[in-house]
Structures are given as structure tokens and as C-alpha cells.
C-alpha positions in Angstrom: -123.7 -20.6 -71.5 -122.1 -17.7 -69.5 -122.7 -19.5 -66.1 -121.3 -22.7 -67.5 -118.3 -20.9 -68.8 -117.6 -19.4 -65.5 -117.8 -22.5 -63.6 -115.3 -24.2 -65.9 -112.9 -21.2 -65.4 -113.2 -21.6 -61.6 -112.6 -25.2 -61.7 -109.5 -24.7 -63.7 -108.3 -22.0 -61.1 -108.8 -24.6 -58.3 -107.0 -27.3 -60.0 -104.0 -24.9 -60.7 -104.0 -23.8 -57.1 -103.9 -27.3 -55.8 -101.2 -28.4 -58.3 -99.0 -25.4 -57.1 -99.7 -26.4 -53.4 -98.7 -30.0 -53.9 -95.5 -29.0 -55.7 -94.4 -26.9 -52.7 -95.6 -29.8 -50.4 -93.4 -32.3 -52.4 -90.3 -29.8 -52.6 -90.5 -28.6 -49.1 -92.2 -31.4 -47.3 -89.5 -34.1 -48.2 -86.8 -32.3 -46.4 -89.2 -31.6 -43.4 -90.2 -35.2 -43.2 -86.6 -36.5 -43.3 -85.9 -34.0 -40.4 -88.8 -35.2 -38.4 -88.2 -38.8 -38.9 -84.6 -38.7 -38.8 -84.4 -41.3 -41.7 -81.2 -39.6 -43.2 -79.4 -38.3 -40.2 -78.3 -41.6 -38.5 -76.0 -41.3 -35.5 -72.5 -41.8 -36.4 -70.6 -44.9 -35.2 -69.0 -44.4 -31.8 -70.8 -41.3 -31.1 -74.0 -42.7 -29.7 -75.5 -41.7 -26.5 -76.4 -44.0 -23.6 -79.7 -45.9 -24.3 -79.4 -45.2 -28.1 -79.3 -48.2 -30.5 -78.1 -47.9 -34.1 -79.9 -50.7 -35.9 -78.4 -50.1 -39.2 -74.9 -50.1 -37.8 -75.7 -53.5 -35.9 -76.9 -55.0 -39.3 -73.8 -53.8 -41.1 -71.5 -55.3 -38.5 -73.4 -58.5 -38.4 -73.3 -58.9 -42.3 -69.6 -58.1 -42.3 -68.8 -60.5 -39.5 -70.7 -63.4 -41.4 -68.8 -62.6 -44.5 -65.4 -62.9 -42.7 -66.3 -66.1 -40.9 -63.5 -68.5 -41.4 -61.4 -66.2 -43.4 -57.7 -66.5 -42.1 -55.2 -63.7 -41.7 -52.2 -65.7 -42.6 -51.3 -69.3 -43.1 -52.0 -71.6 -40.2 -49.1 -72.3 -37.9 -49.2 -76.1 -37.3 -47.1 -75.5 -34.2 -49.8 -73.4 -32.5 -53.0 -74.5 -34.0 -54.9 -76.8 -31.7 -56.9 -79.6 -33.3 -60.5 -80.0 -32.1 -63.9 -81.5 -32.8 -65.4 -81.0 -36.3 -62.1 -80.1 -37.8 -62.0 -81.7 -41.3 -58.5 -83.6 -41.9 -57.0 -85.1 -44.9 -54.7 -87.9 -44.4 -52.3 -88.7 -47.3 -50.6 -92.1 -47.4 -48.0 -92.6 -50.1 -48.2 -95.8 -52.3 -46.2 -98.8 -51.0 -45.3 -100.3 -54.5 -44.8 -98.8 -57.9 -48.2 -100.0 -59.1 -49.9 -99.1 -55.8 -52.0 -95.8 -55.6 -51.7 -93.3 -53.0 -54.5 -92.8 -50.5 -56.2 -89.5 -49.8 -58.5 -90.1 -46.8 -60.9 -87.4 -45.5 -61.5 -87.7 -41.7 -63.6 -85.6 -39.4 -62.5 -85.1 -35.8 -65.0 -86.7 -33.6 -66.5 -84.9 -30.4 -64.1 -87.0 -28.3 -61.2 -85.8 -30.5 -60.4 -88.8 -32.6 -60.1 -89.6 -36.3 -60.9 -92.8 -37.9 -58.5 -94.0 -40.8 -59.8 -97.2 -42.6 -57.5 -100.2 -42.1 -55.6 -98.4 -39.4 -58.3 -97.6 -36.8 -58.9 -94.5 -34.6 -56.2 -92.1 -33.7 -56.6 -89.6 -30.7 -55.6 -86.1 -31.9 -57.9 -83.7 -30.2 -56.3 -80.9 -28.1 -52.9 -81.6 -29.8 -51.3 -79.0 -32.1 -51.4 -79.8 -35.8 -47.7 -80.8 -36.1 -48.0 -83.1 -33.1 -51.2 -84.7 -34.4 -49.4 -85.3 -37.8 -46.5 -86.8 -36.0 -48.8 -89.2 -34.0 -50.7 -90.2 -37.2 -47.6 -91.0 -39.0 -46.3 -93.3 -36.2 -49.7 -95.2 -36.1 -49.8 -95.7 -39.8 -46.2 -96.6 -40.2 -46.4 -99.1 -37.6 -48.9 -101.0 -39.6 -47.9 -100.1 -43.2 -44.6 -99.9 -44.8 -45.3 -96.6 -46.6 -42.6 -94.0 -47.4 -44.5 -91.0 -45.9 -47.7 -90.1 -44.3 -49.1 -86.4 -44.1 -51.8 -84.9 -42.2 -53.4 -81.7 -43.6 -56.2 -79.4 -42.2 -58.6 -79.0 -45.0 -61.4 -77.1 -43.2 -61.5 -75.6 -39.7 -64.1 -76.4 -37.3 -66.9 -74.1 -36.0 -67.4 -73.9 -32.4 -69.5 -71.9 -29.9 -68.2 -69.2 -27.6 -70.3 -67.0 -25.1 -70.1 -63.3 -24.9 -71.8 -61.2 -22.1 -71.5 -57.8 -20.5 -71.6 -54.4 -22.3 -72.4 -55.6 -25.8 -75.6 -55.0 -27.7 -76.5 -58.7 -28.3 -74.9 -60.9 -25.6 -75.2 -64.6 -26.0 -73.7 -67.6 -27.8 -71.9 -66.8 -31.0 -70.4 -69.1 -33.7 -66.7 -68.8 -34.3 -63.7 -70.6 -35.8 -60.1 -70.9 -34.5 -59.1 -68.0 -36.7 -61.6 -65.4 -35.2 -60.4 -62.8 -32.7 -62.1 -61.3 -29.9 -63.0 -58.2 -31.8 -64.8 -60.2 -34.5 -67.1 -61.8 -32.0 -67.9 -58.5 -30.4 -68.9 -57.2 -34.0 -71.1 -60.3 -34.5 -72.8 -59.4 -31.1 -73.7 -56.0 -32.5 -70.8 -54.1 -31.1 -69.8 -52.5 -27.8 -72.3 -50.4 -25.9 -71.5 -46.7 -25.3 -70.5 -47.4 -21.7 -68.2 -50.5 -22.5 -64.6 -50.9 -21.6 -62.2 -51.6 -24.3 -59.2 -52.4 -22.2 -60.5 -54.6 -19.4 -62.1 -57.3 -21.5 -61.1 -60.8 -20.4 -61.6 -64.4 -21.7 -62.3 -67.3 -19.3 -60.9 -70.4 -20.8 -61.9 -73.9 -19.6 -60.1 -77.1 -19.5 -61.5 -80.6 -20.4 -62.8 -81.1 -16.8 -65.1 -77.9 -17.3 -63.1 -76.1 -14.7 -61.5 -72.5 -15.4 -58.0 -73.1 -16.8 -56.8 -69.5 -17.6 -58.0 -65.9 -17.7 -56.8 -63.9 -20.8 -56.6 -60.2 -20.9 -57.9 -58.4 -24.0 -56.9 -54.7 -24.8 -58.7 -53.6 -27.9 -57.6 -50.0 -27.6 -54.2 -51.2 -27.8 -55.0 -53.4 -30.7 -56.8 -50.7 -32.9 -54.3 -47.9 -32.0 -51.0 -49.8 -32.3 -51.9 -53.0 -34.2 -50.8 -55.1 -31.3 -52.4 -58.5 -32.2 -51.4 -60.2 -28.9 -54.0 -57.8 -27.3 -56.7 -59.3 -29.5 -56.2 -63.1 -29.1 -57.7 -66.1 -31.1 -60.5 -67.9 -29.5 -61.1 -71.5 -28.6 -64.5 -73.5 -28.2 -66.1 -72.9 -25.0 -64.5 -69.4 -24.2 -66.5 -66.8 -22.2 -65.8 -63.4 -23.1 -66.7 -60.7 -20.7 -66.9 -56.9 -21.5 -67.2 -54.9 -18.4 -68.4 -51.2 -18.0 -66.0 -48.4 -18.5 -65.3 -46.3 -15.4 -65.4 -42.7 -16.3 -62.7 -41.9 -13.8 -60.4 -44.4 -15.3 -59.3 -42.2 -18.3 -56.5 -40.0 -19.5 -56.5 -37.2 -22.2 -54.1 -36.3 -24.9 -54.3 -32.9 -26.6 -52.4 -30.8 -28.9 -50.0 -31.9 -31.7 -50.6 -35.6 -31.9 -52.3 -37.8 -34.4 -55.7 -38.2 -32.7 -56.7 -36.0 -29.8 -59.2 -37.2 -27.3 -59.9 -39.1 -24.2 -58.8 -42.7 -23.7 -59.3 -45.4 -21.2 -56.5 -45.8 -18.5 -55.1 -49.2 -17.5 -52.8 -49.7 -14.6 -49.2 -49.7 -15.8 -49.7 -47.2 -18.7 -46.8 -44.9 -19.4 -46.4 -41.8 -21.2 -45.3 -43.7 -24.4 -48.5 -45.7 -24.1 -50.6 -42.5 -24.2 -48.7 -41.0 -27.2 -48.9 -44.3 -29.0 -52.6 -44.8 -28.5 -53.1 -41.1 -29.8 -51.3 -42.0 -33.0 -47.9 -40.4 -32.0 -46.4 -37.0 -32.3 -47.0 -34.8 -35.4 -43.9 -33.1 -37.0 -45.1 -30.0 -35.7 -44.8 -31.2 -32.1 -42.5 -29.6 -29.4 -41.6 -32.7 -27.5 -38.9 -31.2 -25.2 -41.6 -29.8 -22.8 -44.7 -32.0 -22.7 -47.0 -30.7 -20.0 -49.0 -33.0 -17.8 -51.8 -31.9 -15.4 -52.3 -34.4 -12.6 -54.9 -34.4 -9.8 -53.6 -34.1 -6.2 -54.4 -36.9 -3.5 -57.6 -34.9 -2.6 -58.9 -35.3 -6.1 -60.0 -31.6 -6.3 -57.0 -29.6 -7.5 -54.3 -30.4 -10.0 -50.7 -29.6 -10.4 -48.7 -29.5 -13.6 -45.2 -30.5 -14.6 -43.2 -31.0 -17.7 -41.4 -34.0 -19.2 -38.6 -33.9 -21.8 -39.1 -36.4 -24.7 -36.6 -35.1 -27.2 -34.5 -38.2 -26.9 -37.4 -40.5 -27.9 -37.3 -42.3 -31.1 -39.9 -41.8 -33.9 -43.5 -42.9 -33.5 -43.0 -46.1 -35.4 -40.2 -47.2 -33.0 -42.5 -46.7 -30.2 -44.4 -49.7 -31.0 -41.5 -52.0 -30.9 -39.4 -50.7 -27.8 -40.2 -50.6 -24.2 -37.7 -48.4 -22.5 -37.4 -44.6 -23.2 -36.0 -41.9 -21.1 -38.3 -40.1 -18.8 -41.2 -42.4 -19.7 -43.2 -41.8 -16.5 -46.1 -43.8 -15.2 -49.6 -42.4 -15.8 -52.2 -41.9 -13.2 -56.0 -41.8 -13.8 -57.2 -38.5 -14.9 -54.0 -37.3 -16.2 -54.2 -34.6 -19.1 -51.4 -34.6 -21.5 -50.6 -31.6 -23.6 -48.3 -31.5 -26.6 -47.5 -28.1 -27.7 -46.7 -26.7 -31.2 -43.5 -25.5 -32.6 -43.9 -21.8 -33.3 -44.0 -21.1 -37.0 -42.4 -24.4 -37.8 -42.4 -25.0 -41.5 -45.3 -22.4 -41.9 -46.0 -21.9 -45.4 -45.8 -18.2 -46.4 -47.4 -17.3 -49.6 -48.0 -14.0 -51.5 -49.6 -13.3 -54.8 -49.0 -10.7 -57.3 -51.3 -9.7 -60.2 -51.6 -7.1 -63.0 -48.9 -5.8 -65.2 -46.0 -8.3 -64.5 -44.5 -10.9 -66.7 -45.3 -13.9 -64.5 -48.4 -13.2 -62.3 -49.4 -15.8 -59.7 -48.6 -17.0 -56.1 -45.1 -17.2 -54.6 -43.5 -18.6 -51.6 -41.5 -16.2 -49.4 -39.4 -16.0 -46.3 -41.0 -13.8 -43.8 -39.1 -10.7 -42.8 -36.6 -11.1 -45.5 -38.4 -10.9 -49.0 -39.4 -7.5 -50.1 -41.8 -6.2 -52.9 -38.8 -5.7 -55.2 -37.9 -9.3 -54.7 -41.3 -10.4 -55.5 -41.5 -8.2 -58.7 -38.1 -9.5 -59.8 -39.2 -13.2 -59.4 -42.4 -12.5 -61.3 -40.2 -11.4 -64.4 -40.4 -7.6 -63.7 -43.0 -5.0 -64.8 -44.5 -4.8 -68.3 -44.5 -1.7 -70.4 -48.1 -0.9 -69.4 -47.4 -0.9 -65.7 -48.5 2.3 -63.8 -46.9 2.5 -60.4 -49.0 5.4 -59.2 -52.0 3.3 -58.9 -50.4 0.0 -57.8 -51.6 -1.4 -54.5 -50.4 -3.6 -51.6 -53.2 -5.4 -49.7 -52.4 -7.1 -46.4 -55.1 -9.7 -45.6 -54.1 -10.1 -42.0 -54.5 -6.4 -41.3 -58.3 -6.2 -41.0 -58.8 -3.3 -38.8 -62.5 -3.8 -38.5 -62.0 -7.0 -36.6 -60.6 -5.1 -33.7 -62.3 -1.7 -34.2 -64.7 -2.0 -31.1 -66.1 1.6 -31.8 -67.1 0.7 -35.4 -69.0 -2.6 -34.1 -70.7 -0.5 -31.3 -71.9 2.1 -33.6 -73.1 -0.3 -36.2 -75.4 -2.0 -33.7 -77.2 1.3 -32.7 -80.2 2.6 -34.6 -79.2 5.1 -37.3 -81.6 7.8 -35.7 -79.6 7.8 -32.4 -76.2 8.6 -34.1 -74.6 12.0 -34.0 -73.4 13.7 -37.2 -69.9 12.9 -36.2 -70.5 9.2 -35.6 -72.5 8.9 -38.9 -69.4 10.4 -40.7 -67.2 8.0 -38.9 -69.3 4.9 -40.0 -69.5 6.3 -43.6 -65.9 6.6 -43.8 -65.1 3.4 -42.3 -67.4 1.6 -44.8 -65.5 3.3 -47.6 -62.0 2.3 -46.1 -60.2 -0.2 -48.2 -59.3 -2.7 -45.5 -55.7 -4.0 -45.5 -54.5 -1.4 -47.8 -50.8 -0.5 -47.1 -49.6 3.0 -48.1 -46.9 2.3 -50.6 -45.3 4.8 -53.1 -44.4 2.3 -55.9 -42.6 4.9 -57.9 -40.1 5.6 -55.0 -40.0 1.9 -54.2 -39.0 0.9 -57.7 -36.2 3.6 -58.3 -32.8 2.3 -58.5 -31.2 5.1 -56.8 -33.3 5.0 -53.8 -34.9 1.7 -52.6 -37.2 1.4 -49.6 -37.1 -2.2 -48.3 -40.8 -3.2 -47.3 -40.9 -6.9 -46.2 -43.7 -8.9 -47.1 -45.9 -11.1 -45.0 -47.9 -14.1 -45.4 -51.2 -13.8 -47.7 -50.0 -10.2 -48.9 -51.4 -9.5 -52.4 -49.6 -7.0 -54.8 -51.5 -5.5 -57.6 -49.6 -3.6 -60.4 -52.0 -1.4 -62.1 -52.1 -0.9 -65.9 -51.8 2.4 -67.6 -55.0 4.2 -68.5 -54.4 7.3 -70.6 -57.9 8.7 -70.1 -60.2 10.2 -67.4 -63.8 9.0 -67.3 -66.5 11.6 -66.9 -70.1 10.4 -66.3 -73.3 11.5 -64.8 -75.0 14.8 -65.7 -72.9 16.1 -68.4 -73.7 16.8 -71.9 -71.2 14.3 -73.5 -70.2 11.5 -70.9 -67.3 9.4 -71.8 -63.5 9.0 -71.5 -61.4 12.1 -72.2 -57.7 11.8 -73.0 -55.6 12.5 -69.9 -54.0 15.8 -69.7 -51.7 16.5 -66.7 -52.6 20.3 -66.8 -56.4 19.8 -66.7 -58.4 20.4 -63.5 -61.9 18.6 -63.1 -63.6 21.6 -64.6 -61.4 21.4 -67.7 -62.6 17.6 -68.1 -66.3 18.7 -67.6 -65.9 21.4 -70.3 -64.5 18.7 -72.5 -67.6 16.6 -71.9 -69.8 19.5 -73.0 -70.6 21.1 -69.5 -73.1 20.3 -67.0 -76.5 19.3 -68.1 -80.0 20.0 -66.6 -80.4 19.2 -63.0 -76.7 18.6 -62.4 -75.6 18.9 -58.8 -72.4 20.8 -59.5 -71.5 21.3 -55.8 -71.6 17.5 -55.2 -69.2 16.6 -58.1 -67.0 13.7 -57.1 -63.6 12.5 -58.1 -63.2 8.6 -57.8 -59.5 7.5 -57.7 -58.2 4.1 -58.8 -57.5 3.6 -55.2 -61.1 3.6 -54.4 -61.2 7.0 -52.8 -64.1 9.5 -53.2 -63.2 13.0 -53.2 -65.4 16.2 -53.3 -64.1 17.9 -56.6 -64.7 21.5 -55.4 -63.3 21.2 -52.0 -60.4 18.9 -52.2 -57.1 19.9 -53.7 -56.5 16.8 -55.7 -54.3 16.4 -59.1 -56.2 14.0 -61.4 -54.4 11.1 -62.6 -54.9 8.7 -65.5 -57.7 6.2 -64.8 -59.5 8.6 -62.4 -63.2 9.2 -62.9 -65.5 12.3 -62.4 -69.1 11.7 -61.4 -71.6 14.5 -61.6 -74.7 13.4 -59.6 -78.2 14.5 -60.3 -80.1 17.1 -57.8 -82.2 14.9 -55.6 -85.9 15.5 -55.5 -85.8 16.8 -51.9 -83.1 19.3 -52.5 -84.3 22.6 -53.9 -81.9 25.7 -54.1 -82.6 29.4 -54.6 -82.0 29.2 -58.4 -84.6 26.6 -58.8 -87.1 28.5 -56.5 -86.5 31.8 -58.5 -87.0 30.0 -61.8 -90.3 28.6 -60.7 -91.5 32.0 -59.3 -90.7 33.9 -62.4 -92.5 31.2 -64.5 -95.6 31.5 -62.5 -95.5 35.4 -62.4 -95.2 35.4 -66.1 -98.1 33.2 -66.4 -100.1 35.3 -64.1 -99.2 38.6 -65.8 -100.1 37.0 -69.3 -103.6 36.1 -67.9 -104.3 39.5 -66.4 -103.3 41.3 -69.7 -105.7 38.8 -71.5 -108.5 39.7 -69.2 -107.9 43.4 -69.3 -107.7 43.3 -73.1 -111.3 41.4 -73.2 -112.7 44.0 -70.8 -111.6 47.0 -72.9 -113.1 45.3 -76.1 -116.5 44.7 -74.3 -119.1 47.3 -75.1 
């Protein structure tokens, strides 16, 4: 039975062990697996490297493109819409007599561009605008029937084929409607490749004789940046869209105080206004009287810089509708445009005040003009419990350790290699209250003598509360708070706390001020204030003084003398 019980216990231990291992595997392995497979970290659209293929992005684009197939942006303009094969039309013929009924005839435009109207015959309308087709149908019907009115309505647009080739992910034949623009066809083809041009796209449009009729330019960068619909035209059946590869030298850069910094494709004829509009215009912080442009020289190796004054330009929204601006220079490939920031323009300066004021919180200030007195007045003044002696002004910007090279140098060295002076420097630097500004709030708040100290951004003022006691703790008989007495020294407070207790390190007694300072009570001539603390540490184990040694020696000597006297007494009594 003992062996059987032991085996059962071992099995239980093994089961518990494997359960714990599997839990760690589930908790840690899931994250590790996602990092290895990359199932969660998909590449961001537009940031893919050459050769990469975002299948999820392609599927989303295709789904969205299918959902928007045939959806029109606005009402069809009958003066511009060209009727073509497979358009579904409705012909309305008004009744001739009172008892007659009106006719609604649905007709599909045949591949050769005709519609058939019963009792009228075939009417050729393919290739005509919708308004011209309605005019021809009206003339044809009215010539045979005495009807007061005839209308031709486009009920459903046709679907036709276009060809897309070049730097797209899925070149080939794509279904489209007359309401589809070039960008939508590109989406249906999986989107542009990393190396694709967005400004040199063109559409080859053919006539009835299958010969090239026109070549249309497409500028998707202009369409997306400025909403220029003419740069993203509608398509017609048989159009061939060609997306060329982007030339990495045919670019310009825009940096600084504009809406969207970055590198953009250059196209011949681009002006400075084109670049600014493409980059989403000037920010309100932009200094537009001295826009810097760095341009390559003819040799293509060195650059020269010059400045352009655009202070007479209108707002960004106006840039979309006007074409002439003062100093609107032509750009060249490789230009780098820098829009500088206005110094301290509408910079929000904020300070905070906490503690014993009527309305603590954050306040907006004007730099170099608002003072601590102004801030306290705006905060409703001090409360009755305010204690100026321990109030503080902290300046967040004045972090001395950021610029203290010596501090960071010593901090990187092993402690054993530091000298005593360097150790003392590090110790005091770590105790330093960073950003503390030495301010005498009592002097500052006197009505007869005001010192005007200007506030800065992110300053923090703390008005300390009154504390009518001094805290004594550590190795004393009765630690606790003792009522403040202006004539007391630290020794008086220790006596009030019952005096030092056993193993008190009297020489290392410290005074901790409310400002965060640590002072050696015996050596420093410091006058205690309400709220200060007195700490009496314990003698460390490795610190042995003469008094402790003498006490141990006397104890051992007394024990030896006692033992010797006992032995001597026994020897005298032995016969």
C-alpha cells in the first residue's frame, strides 16, 4: 500500500507540473507565435516595400470596389453622358386621346447602338449624349404619332470592359460603368505597386474605327491632395489605362509647418503653389515670408538655397481655385522646400498652483509679465493655513541633470573606482530637488516690499500648509509629534520624546526639512521650523565605538572574576 500511495502522489505531481508548463505555453506562446507568423502585424497600406504583397489589403480594396460598382456621385448630366451598348432606356410616350393610355417602353441599346421602339422601329442613339438621343427619339416618334410629348430616360447604366496595365497588382480586363473613375478601376485591380507613379497615368481612348482617338492624362496625386476631379476622369468602354513606374529622381520634398510633410512626385510645370497645396497647405504657425528652397545645381551634386516671400498669398483653400500668385516659381526635380515655424506663435503658457490657496489649479499666463503675486491673486489669495516658509516654486524646464555632464559621467563608472569627493558629489546630486527655485515667499508677499519674479511655462507653485509640530522618530523612547516651540533645539525635542533609546546613533541624528533637505543635527546650525522632522538612526552592525567595546569588556571581565571566585571557594572547602 505504501508503494501504491507513493506512485499516486508522483503521478499527481507530474500532472500538476505539465499543467503549469502548458499554461505558460498558452500565455507566452500566443504572443511569440503571432510575432513569428506575423499574423497580427500586417504591413500598413502605402508603406510596403518592393516585392511585398498585402493580400488582405487587396481583398478589402476589391470588396469595396465591387460594392461601389455603378454608384453615381451626382445626378447624370444628360449633356455629357454618352449613350452606349447595354444601356437600359425607358421611352415615355404620352397618350394621344383622353381615353388612351401612356406607353412606357423599356429598350436596351444594342451592340450597334440602336434601340427598338414598337410601332416606330429602330433608332440610332449610340455615341450620342443623352440629351441629343432624347431629341432624336422625340423627332422619330412625333413624325409617326401625334403625341404631345416623348421622353427618353436612362434607367440603368451599362457595364463595359476596360484594360489596365503597368504598375498595378492585378493588371488585366476590369468591369466598369460610365460613373467609374480611374482610381476605382485601380482599386479593383488590387491597387498600385510600391514603385507606381500616381501623376503620369494616362488613358488611351479609341474611336469606332479601333484607332487611338485621344490620350488623357491622370494625376491621382492632385486628385487626392486637392480634390481635383478633372485629374481623375470617368471611363468609357475600351479605354486602356497605363500606370508607369515612378522615377525616384522625379520628386520634390516639402517639410516644416505644412499639413502633410513628405516626398511627392514631380511633374513638369509644377509650381511652388502646387507643392504647398499637395502637402495640404500652410499651418497657422507657418512663417511664409521666407520659404527656403534647396535646389540642385546643373552638375547634380551640390545644392544652392534661396528664399521666396509668399506673404501675399491667400489662404490655403483659395489655392485650389486660383492659378496666379506672386513669386509662384516653377519647381525642378529634387527641390526641397522648408517652411519654418513662427517663433513662440500662440504658444500656450500654463502654470499650476496647489496647496493653501482659494482656487488651486492650472492658469494661463503671459511669459515675462505674470508674477507669482499675480498667480496667487488669480487663485483667490492664500488661505488661513498657508505657511510661506515652506512654500515652493518648481521650474520643470530647469532640469539641471539633463545638462550635467559630470553627473552622468560619474554615474556610468563603477562605485569602487570613485573617490570620496566624487561619491559625495553623486550623493548630494541625487538628493537635489531638481527645478527648485530659491524663493523667499515671506519677502515676496509683503505689501511694503515686492520682488517681481516672472513665471515661465510649466512652472508649479506649492503653498505649504501650517504644521504646528515637529515629528521625532527613530531610536527615541517616545517617538511622535511634538508641538512646535520656536526656542527649542533638536536636543530639546529629543528630550521631549523621552531621550535616546538603546543603540541610538546620536552622532548621526538628522533633521529633515519640509523642502526635502537632510541636515546633520549636531554639525549644522539650523533653526527648526514647523513641519520639520528629526530622525535618530540605529547604530549599524558594522559600527562599533569605544563605549560599546568597554561595555563588552567589563561584562566579560565580571564573568571571569565570578567564575574565578567560585573555583577558589570550592578549592578552600575541599579537604
